[in-house]
C-alpha positions in Angstrom: 8.6 59.1 -5.1 9.8 55.6 -5.8 7.4 52.8 -6.9 7.9 51.0 -3.6 6.9 54.1 -1.6 3.8 54.6 -3.7 2.8 51.0 -3.2 3.2 51.4 0.6 1.1 54.5 0.7 -1.7 52.7 -1.3 -1.8 49.8 1.2 -1.7 52.3 4.1 -4.7 54.3 2.9 -6.8 51.2 1.9 -8.4 50.6 5.4 -9.6 54.3 5.5 -11.2 54.0 2.1 -13.0 50.8 3.0 -14.3 52.4 6.3 -15.6 55.4 4.3 -17.3 53.1 1.8 -19.1 51.1 4.5 -20.4 54.4 6.1 -22.4 55.2 3.1 -26.1 54.5 3.4 -26.3 52.4 0.3 -23.7 49.9 1.5 -25.4 49.6 4.9 -28.7 48.6 3.2 -26.9 46.0 1.0 -25.2 44.5 4.0 -28.5 44.3 6.0 -30.1 42.7 3.0 -27.4 40.0 2.7 -27.6 39.3 6.4 -31.3 38.5 6.3 -30.7 36.4 3.1 -28.1 34.3 5.0 -30.4 34.1 8.1 -33.2 32.8 5.9 -31.0 30.3 4.2 -29.9 29.0 7.6 -33.5 28.5 8.8 -34.3 26.8 5.5 -31.4 24.4 5.9 -32.3 23.6 9.5 -35.9 22.9 8.5 -34.7 20.7 5.5 -32.5 18.6 7.8 -35.5 17.6 9.9 -37.1 15.9 6.9 -36.5 12.2 5.9 -34.2 11.3 3.1 -32.7 8.3 1.5 -29.0 7.9 0.7 -26.5 5.2 -0.3 -23.6 4.4 2.0 -20.5 2.2 1.3 -19.3 -0.2 3.9 -15.9 -1.9 3.2 -15.4 -5.6 3.6 -12.1 -6.8 5.1 -10.9 -10.4 4.7 -8.6 -11.7 7.4 -6.4 -14.8 7.5 -6.8 -15.5 3.8 -5.0 -18.9 3.1 -2.3 -18.4 0.4 -2.9 -21.9 -0.9 -6.5 -21.3 -2.0 -7.8 -19.7 -5.3 -11.3 -18.1 -5.5 -13.4 -18.5 -8.6 -14.5 -14.9 -8.5 -13.1 -11.7 -6.9 -14.2 -11.3 -3.3 -16.4 -8.1 -3.0 -14.4 -5.1 -1.6 -17.5 -3.3 -0.2 -21.3 -3.5 0.3 -23.6 -0.7 -0.9 -26.2 0.1 1.7 -29.4 2.2 1.2 -30.8 3.8 4.4 -33.4 6.3 5.4 -33.3 8.9 8.2 -33.6 12.6 9.0 -31.2 14.8 7.0 -29.2 15.8 10.1 -28.4 12.1 10.8 -27.6 11.3 7.2 -25.3 14.3 7.1 -23.5 12.9 10.0 -22.9 9.6 8.1 -21.7 11.5 5.1 -19.3 13.8 7.0 -18.3 11.4 9.7 -16.0 9.4 7.4 -16.0 5.8 6.1 -18.0 3.3 8.2 -16.0 0.5 9.9 -15.4 -2.5 7.6 -17.3 -5.8 8.0 -14.6 -8.3 8.9 -14.6 -11.9 7.7 -12.0 -14.5 8.8 -11.0 -17.1 6.2 -8.7 -19.1 8.4 -11.1 -21.9 8.9 -11.7 -22.7 5.1 -11.1 -26.3 4.1 -7.8 -27.0 2.3 -9.7 -29.4 0.0 -11.8 -26.6 -1.5 -15.5 -25.7 -1.3 -17.7 -22.6 -1.1 -17.0 -19.6 1.1 -20.3 -17.9 2.3 -21.2 -14.8 4.3 -24.9 -15.0 4.8 -27.4 -12.2 4.5 -28.2 -12.5 8.2 -24.5 -12.0 9.2 -24.0 -9.0 6.9 -27.2 -7.3 8.1 -26.2 -7.9 11.8 -22.8 -6.3 11.3 -24.3 -3.3 9.4 -27.0 -2.6 12.0 -24.3 -2.5 14.7 -22.9 0.7 13.1 -26.2 2.4 12.2 -28.0 4.8 14.6 -31.2 3.4 16.1 -33.4 5.9 14.2 -31.9 4.8 10.8 -33.9 2.4 8.7 -32.0 -0.1 6.6 -33.8 -0.3 3.2 -31.6 -2.5 1.1 -28.0 -3.6 0.6 -26.0 -5.3 -2.2 -24.7 -7.9 -2.4 -27.3 -9.6 -0.2 -24.9 -12.5 0.4 -21.2 -13.2 -0.4 -20.8 -16.7 -1.9 -17.6 -17.7 -3.8 -16.2 -21.1 -4.7 -12.6 -21.8 -3.9 -10.1 -24.5 -4.9 -6.6 -25.5 -3.5 -3.5 -24.4 -5.4 -0.2 -26.1 -5.9 2.9 -24.6 -4.4 6.7 -24.5 -4.9 9.6 -22.5 -3.5 11.1 -20.3 -6.2 14.3 -18.2 -6.2 13.9 -14.4 -5.7 15.8 -12.0 -8.0 16.5 -8.3 -7.6 14.8 -6.4 -10.5 16.3 -3.0 -11.0 19.5 -0.9 -11.4 22.0 0.1 -8.8 24.2 3.2 -9.4 26.9 4.0 -6.9 28.9 7.3 -6.4 32.1 7.5 -8.4 34.8 5.5 -6.6 32.3 3.1 -4.9 30.9 -0.2 -5.9 29.4 -3.5 -4.8 32.0 -5.4 -2.7 30.2 -8.7 -2.9 27.0 -10.5 -3.8 23.7 -8.8 -2.7 22.0 -10.7 0.1 18.3 -11.5 -0.4 16.3 -12.6 2.7 14.5 -14.9 2.2 16.3 -16.2 -0.9 13.3 -18.2 -2.0 9.5 -17.7 -1.4 6.6 -20.1 -1.5 4.6 -19.5 -4.6 0.9 -20.7 -4.8 -0.6 -21.0 -8.3 -1.9 -23.4 -10.9 0.5 -26.0 -12.3 0.8 -24.1 -15.6 1.8 -20.9 -13.9 4.3 -22.6 -11.6 6.0 -24.3 -14.5 6.5 -21.0 -16.3 8.1 -19.3 -13.3 11.9 -19.5 -13.2 12.4 -16.7 -10.7 10.3 -14.3 -8.7 11.3 -10.7 -9.2 11.1 -7.7 -7.0 9.3 -4.6 -8.3 11.5 -2.6 -10.6 13.6 -0.2 -8.6 16.3 2.3 -9.6 18.8 3.2 -6.8 21.1 6.2 -7.4 24.2 7.6 -5.7 24.8 4.7 -3.2 28.0 5.0 -1.2 27.6 2.7 1.8 26.1 -0.7 2.6 22.3 -0.5 3.1 19.3 -2.8 3.6 15.9 -2.2 2.1 12.6 -4.0 1.9 11.1 -4.7 -1.5 7.6 -5.9 -2.7 7.5 -8.8 -5.1 6.4 -8.1 -8.6 2.8 -9.5 -8.9 2.1 -12.4 -11.1 -1.5 -12.9 -12.2 -3.0 -16.0 -10.7 -0.1 -16.5 -8.2 0.3 -15.7 -4.5 3.6 -15.3 -2.7 4.4 -16.1 0.9 6.0 -13.8 2.1 5.0 -10.9 -0.2 8.2 -8.9 0.6 11.9 -9.6 0.8 14.8 -7.7 2.4 17.9 -7.1 0.4 21.3 -6.0 1.6 23.6 -4.2 -0.8 27.3 -4.4 0.3 28.9 -1.2 -1.0 32.4 0.0 -0.3 34.9 2.5 -1.6 37.3 1.0 -4.2 40.9 1.7 -4.9 43.3 0.6 -7.7 45.8 -2.2 -7.3 48.4 -3.6 -9.7 50.0 -7.1 -9.4 52.6 -8.9 -11.5 51.2 -12.3 -12.7 53.4 -15.0 -14.3 52.4 -16.2 -17.7 51.4 -19.9 -17.9 50.7 -22.4 -20.7 49.3 -25.5 -19.0 48.7 -27.4 -22.2 52.4 -27.2 -23.4 53.8 -30.6 -24.4 56.7 -31.9 -22.3 59.1 -31.9 -25.2 58.8 -28.2 -25.7 60.1 -25.1 -23.8 58.2 -21.8 -23.9 60.0 -18.5 -23.5 57.8 -15.4 -23.3 58.8 -11.7 -23.5 58.0 -10.5 -20.9 57.7 -13.4 -18.6 55.0 -11.6 -16.5 52.1 -9.3 -17.2 50.6 -6.6 -15.0 47.0 -7.0 -13.9 45.4 -3.7 -12.7 42.0 -3.7 -11.1 39.7 -1.9 -8.6 39.5 -3.6 -5.2 37.4 -2.8 -2.1 39.5 -1.0 0.5 38.7 -3.7 3.1 40.2 -6.3 0.8 43.2 -4.4 -0.5 45.7 -6.5 1.5 43.7 -9.7 0.8 44.2 -9.6 -2.9 47.3 -11.8 -3.9 49.0 -12.8 -7.1 47.7 -16.3 -6.6 44.2 -15.1 -7.1 44.9 -14.6 -10.8 45.9 -16.8 -13.7 47.3 -15.3 -16.9 47.4 -18.1 -19.6 48.1 -18.7 -23.2 46.9 -21.8 -25.0 49.2 -24.1 -26.9 46.7 -24.3 -29.7 47.3 -20.6 -30.2 51.0 -21.2 -30.3 51.1 -24.2 -32.6 49.8 -22.5 -35.8 51.2 -19.1 -34.9 53.6 -17.5 -37.4 53.5 -13.9 -36.1 55.5 -14.5 -33.0 53.0 -12.8 -30.7 50.0 -14.2 -28.8 47.2 -12.8 -26.7 47.0 -13.2 -22.9 43.8 -14.5 -21.3 42.9 -13.9 -17.7 41.4 -17.3 -16.8 41.2 -16.8 -13.0 40.2 -13.7 -11.0 38.1 -13.0 -7.8 34.5 -12.1 -8.4 34.7 -9.1 -6.0 37.2 -7.0 -8.1 36.2 -4.6 -10.8 37.6 -3.6 -14.2 40.6 -5.9 -14.5 43.0 -5.1 -17.3 46.1 -6.9 -18.5 49.2 -5.1 -19.7 50.6 -6.0 -22.1 47.6 -8.0 -23.5 49.9 -9.5 -26.2 53.4 -10.9 -25.7 56.2 -12.3 -27.9 57.2 -15.9 -27.5 59.7 -18.6 -28.7 59.2 -22.3 -28.6 62.3 -24.5 -28.1 62.8 -28.2 -28.3 63.4 -29.8 -24.8 66.4 -32.1 -25.2 66.2 -33.6 -21.7 
């Protein structure tokens, strides 16, 4: 008999063994005993839930329409701790029923000149009692009153910068500048913080294996003591498939004196680069400039000089010049 067959027979005979065990007198008495224990426990719990208890509840505080140009001297409380008394069954309902609805406070009417923001004890108590069952007694709550001083902040629009790394699939790449919307955000902070901010960065993000143009929303990296408006930006990454293109570019020396003639060998160099497919036909020889400087020729005794690519489009990738050094001859111009 195989191990699999033996295992199958064991599971098949298990229900019969359990039935035989339960028919024994000893097991019947144990089950009856546990039944009455559970029944007694249930009656005890029902009786306990009819007695009065005290518990602590947490009620969140939600602030709406918070002006970005105001700074608070202290952190606004996130919640209020409430102590209540009622029967156990009612308190159990509070505990199992989920979080109580938040107390909402609108800050849209605060003075732009600064002052003190206050939620009085009477208002807090009124909003809490709305949520409590009529039989529940409110014993105490903390804080009794919300009172925080606030002052106006200075503001300035600051450039947004993508903070992260973009990795494309092989053969793909950025076909242009990334587009950040909005390009600048309004920053509210103290004068010292504003002066220290050159750019506002997005949260650090690593993007892998991109192979097509996409748009994504990014949160801005928090700066302590500063607020941003808006707090998010949308960035579009233009991504295309790239292909290789080679062009013949004439060699120039714009600083050559008029009394001299420059002869180079060869007279042209090849520039090879990766270009987006959509711009393959757009790329022309005139988009490049391959130059040598007269100052490099003047003191040169080797007869060879390096080529510099002084002009190229910013949307190409990996430009290479071949050859990167050429031979030359300087002749006197007799005309």
